[in-house]
Backbone bond lengths (Angstrom), bond angles and torsions (degrees), N, CA, C in turn:
res aa  C-N    CA-C-N  psi(-1)  N-CA   C-N-CA  omega(-1)  CA-C   N-CA-C  phi
1 M - - - 1.436 - - 1.522 107.87 -
2 M 1.322 115.46 143.70 1.463 120.78 -177.60 1.519 108.36 -133.98
3 Y 1.315 116.15 144.75 1.456 121.64 177.64 1.515 109.19 -117.44
4 S 1.328 115.74 150.76 1.452 122.02 176.63 1.520 107.73 -141.14
5 T 1.326 117.10 172.83 1.456 121.72 -178.31 1.518 109.78 -123.43
6 I 1.311 116.50 138.69 1.458 121.09 174.87 1.524 107.09 -77.72
7 Q 1.342 116.31 125.96 1.455 121.09 -176.67 1.521 110.79 -127.82
8 K 1.322 116.53 155.83 1.456 122.27 178.71 1.519 109.81 -69.37
9 W 1.345 116.10 137.09 1.454 122.39 176.49 1.520 106.37 -142.16
10 G 1.312 117.04 96.08 1.461 121.16 -173.69 1.517 109.06 65.23
11 N 1.335 117.05 -128.36 1.461 121.78 177.63 1.529 111.92 -91.99
12 S 1.323 116.77 4.55 1.464 121.72 -178.30 1.521 110.51 -114.94
13 Q 1.303 114.66 -174.08 1.463 122.10 174.58 1.526 107.37 -121.46
14 A 1.325 116.87 152.50 1.462 120.40 -177.25 1.523 110.78 -141.53
15 V 1.328 114.56 155.29 1.462 122.51 174.39 1.523 106.42 -126.33
16 R 1.308 117.31 130.05 1.471 120.94 176.17 1.526 108.49 -80.18
17 I 1.325 114.66 135.48 1.469 120.07 179.51 1.529 107.00 -111.75
18 P 1.327 117.63 119.72 1.473 120.35 -179.72 1.530 111.87 -59.99
19 K 1.325 115.34 148.00 1.459 122.06 -177.66 1.529 112.17 -55.23
20 Y 1.328 117.27 -43.58 1.469 118.61 -177.16 1.528 112.07 -66.58
21 I 1.332 117.64 -27.64 1.474 120.19 175.45 1.526 108.96 -69.11
22 L 1.343 116.63 -43.49 1.468 119.80 177.04 1.522 110.90 -60.89
23 E 1.325 117.12 -42.52 1.466 120.59 179.31 1.519 111.63 -61.80
24 M 1.335 116.98 -37.57 1.462 120.65 179.04 1.524 111.60 -65.77
25 T 1.334 116.88 -27.72 1.471 120.80 -179.23 1.519 112.29 -95.32
26 G 1.334 116.81 -10.01 1.463 120.15 -177.70 1.522 112.50 80.63
27 L 1.330 116.96 12.18 1.460 120.66 179.31 1.519 110.44 -91.86
28 N 1.334 115.58 154.93 1.454 122.36 178.30 1.518 109.61 -131.41
29 E 1.323 115.68 167.49 1.458 120.91 175.57 1.523 109.47 -55.03
30 N 1.317 116.91 137.75 1.464 125.70 178.73 1.526 114.33 75.39
31 D 1.333 119.60 1.30 1.465 120.38 173.11 1.525 108.68 -67.88
32 Q 1.317 116.30 145.47 1.455 120.26 177.57 1.516 110.26 -86.76
33 V 1.337 115.28 143.90 1.457 121.51 175.13 1.523 108.34 -132.98
34 E 1.307 115.08 150.62 1.464 121.95 174.30 1.525 106.94 -94.61
35 L 1.325 116.76 134.61 1.461 121.55 177.93 1.520 108.62 -101.37
36 K 1.324 116.46 129.06 1.462 122.45 179.05 1.519 108.99 -133.73
37 V 1.297 115.36 154.18 1.458 120.22 171.45 1.523 106.42 -119.42
38 Q 1.327 115.67 120.19 1.463 121.66 179.68 1.514 107.95 -122.68
39 E 1.337 115.08 113.65 1.465 121.74 -179.96 1.528 111.37 52.90
40 G 1.344 116.45 42.79 1.458 121.27 176.97 1.516 115.06 80.96
41 I 1.330 117.90 3.70 1.469 122.13 -179.21 1.526 108.54 -110.54
42 M 1.348 116.14 128.18 1.458 120.19 177.99 1.528 109.34 -78.53
43 V 1.324 115.65 132.84 1.459 121.37 -178.20 1.529 108.43 -126.11
44 L 1.332 116.82 132.58 1.460 122.47 174.40 1.525 107.65 -102.94
45 I 1.327 116.33 125.51 1.464 120.95 -178.64 1.527 108.48 -119.00
46 P 1.333 118.53 122.39 1.469 120.04 179.21 1.523 110.96 -60.21
47 V 1.329 116.23 136.64 1.462 121.61 174.86 1.516 106.36 -89.10
48 K 1.313 116.04 121.49 1.464 119.82 -179.14 1.517 108.77 -72.05
49 K 1.313 114.97 126.65 1.454 118.57 179.54 1.522 109.81 -91.02
50 H 1.300 115.67 148.85 1.464 121.70 179.71 1.522 109.69 -70.35
51 K 1.312 116.31 129.76 1.460 120.84 177.54 1.525 108.77 -96.93
52 T 1.322 116.46 138.35 1.454 120.93 175.35 1.527 109.10 -72.89
53 L 1.310 116.42 164.11 1.466 120.23 177.47 1.527 109.56 -59.30
54 K 1.326 116.95 -40.83 1.463 120.46 179.64 1.530 111.06 -59.56
55 E 1.346 117.56 -41.57 1.464 121.28 178.07 1.533 110.96 -67.07
56 R 1.337 116.24 -38.36 1.462 119.88 -178.44 1.519 112.91 -65.88
57 I 1.332 117.52 -35.12 1.467 119.92 -176.29 1.526 112.62 -101.90
58 S 1.328 118.04 5.42 1.465 120.95 -175.69 1.526 113.39 -60.14
59 N 1.318 118.73 -29.25 1.467 121.10 -178.74 1.523 113.17 -98.65
60 Y 1.326 117.79 4.21 1.461 121.07 -178.71 1.522 109.95 -71.57
61 T 1.316 116.47 128.27 1.465 120.41 -178.10 1.528 112.49 -123.52
62 G 1.322 117.19 9.36 1.457 120.90 -177.71 1.516 112.53 -71.41
63 D 1.313 115.37 178.00 1.456 120.30 -178.24 1.529 111.19 -115.57
64 Y 1.303 117.87 33.93 1.461 122.75 -178.74 1.522 110.34 -62.51
65 K 1.309 116.14 132.86 1.460 122.82 175.57 1.525 107.72 -119.28
66 C 1.301 115.14 129.23 1.461 120.95 179.82 1.530 109.27 -64.37
67 A 1.333 117.09 136.53 1.458 121.28 179.63 1.522 108.77 -152.88
68 E 1.326 116.34 166.45 1.456 120.38 177.09 1.517 109.36 -68.55
69 W 1.301 115.86 154.32 1.450 121.94 -179.10 1.525 108.30 -115.97
70 D 1.309 116.57 117.99 1.467 121.83 -177.87 1.522 109.01 -84.20
71 T 1.316 116.11 115.44 1.461 120.57 179.62 1.527 112.36 -98.39
72 G 1.324 116.62 6.69 1.453 120.32 178.92 1.513 112.54 92.31
73 K 1.315 115.67 -174.95 1.465 121.12 -177.28 1.532 109.50 -78.36
74 P 1.342 116.88 151.23 1.461 120.31 177.60 1.533 110.73 -57.68
75 Q 1.331 116.70 142.08 1.461 121.57 -178.33 1.532 111.99 -106.89
76 G 1.325 116.83 -19.23 1.452 120.32 -175.92 1.509 110.56 -139.35
77 E 1.314 116.31 -126.47 1.462 120.85 -178.64 1.521 110.64 -110.96
78 E 1.320 117.29 45.70 1.448 121.13 177.58 1.514 109.75 -64.16
79 V 1.335 116.64 147.67 1.456 121.55 176.66 1.512 107.28 -86.45
80 L 1.328 116.55 129.40 1.467 120.74 179.60 1.487 110.72 -111.68
């Protein structure tokens, strides 16, 4: 368990969050969070950031090769 103090920061108030707490949540400096109050308890919710296609496939190590996909013979009046 860890305690912190609410302190003045400009016209607002702030709480310092220890680095190891951020690491446990997967949050980093400058990450956005949503602030909510649920039954009198303040909750910080990480805002999921949009990942680019390059970021999404950066860890892919498979050997997939793009190829045509055979869907079979036409069944109706498909345009070919």
